[in-house]
C-alpha positions in Angstrom: 18.3 136.8 120.6 19.7 140.1 121.8 23.1 141.0 122.9 23.6 141.8 126.5 26.1 144.5 127.7 28.8 141.9 127.8 28.4 141.0 124.1 28.7 144.7 123.1 31.8 145.1 125.2 33.3 142.0 123.7 32.7 143.4 120.2 34.3 146.7 121.2 37.3 144.9 122.5 37.7 142.8 119.3 37.4 146.0 117.1 40.1 147.7 119.2 42.4 144.7 119.0 41.9 144.6 115.2 42.8 148.3 115.0 45.9 147.8 117.0 47.0 144.8 115.0 46.4 146.6 111.7 48.5 149.6 112.8 51.4 147.4 113.9 51.6 145.8 110.4 52.1 149.2 108.7 55.4 149.9 110.3 58.0 148.1 108.2 61.7 148.0 109.1 63.7 149.5 106.3 66.2 146.9 105.3 69.6 148.1 104.5 70.6 146.1 101.3 73.6 147.1 99.2 72.8 148.4 95.7 75.0 145.8 94.1 75.9 142.2 95.2 77.5 139.2 93.5 73.9 138.0 92.8 72.8 141.1 91.1 75.9 141.2 89.0 75.5 137.6 88.0 71.8 138.1 87.2 72.6 141.1 85.0 75.3 139.0 83.1 72.8 136.1 82.7 70.1 138.5 81.3 72.6 140.0 78.9 73.8 136.6 77.6 70.2 135.3 77.5 69.1 138.2 75.3 71.7 137.2 72.7 70.3 133.6 72.4 68.4 132.2 69.5 64.9 130.6 70.1 66.5 127.2 69.6 69.2 127.9 72.2 66.6 129.2 74.7 64.5 126.0 74.1 67.5 123.8 74.7 68.4 125.6 77.9 64.8 125.4 79.1 64.7 121.7 78.4 68.0 121.1 80.3 66.7 123.2 83.2 63.5 121.1 83.4 65.6 117.9 83.5 67.7 119.3 86.3 64.7 120.5 88.3 62.5 117.4 87.8 65.1 114.8 87.1 64.9 112.0 84.5 66.0 111.9 81.0 65.0 114.6 78.5 62.4 113.6 75.9 63.2 114.2 72.2 59.6 115.0 71.2 59.1 117.6 74.0 59.9 121.2 73.2 58.9 124.8 73.9 56.8 125.9 71.0 55.5 129.5 70.8 
């Protein structure tokens, strides 16, 4: 099975379309975000507080977060062990 002239032309058209599409993806609009927002300040404060926690406190916060995310009652036997 050989390709006729129309098959080669179709392949060229596909390759050209792929090149054009690839080039259009490289241009990214630079987003103008502020350096500091309420969210970045809150996140920095949370990281600072979390770094002062003991392993037991971190495990308790993790357990409570899982209950909040997945619902239900916390299990006494479950715990984060490292």
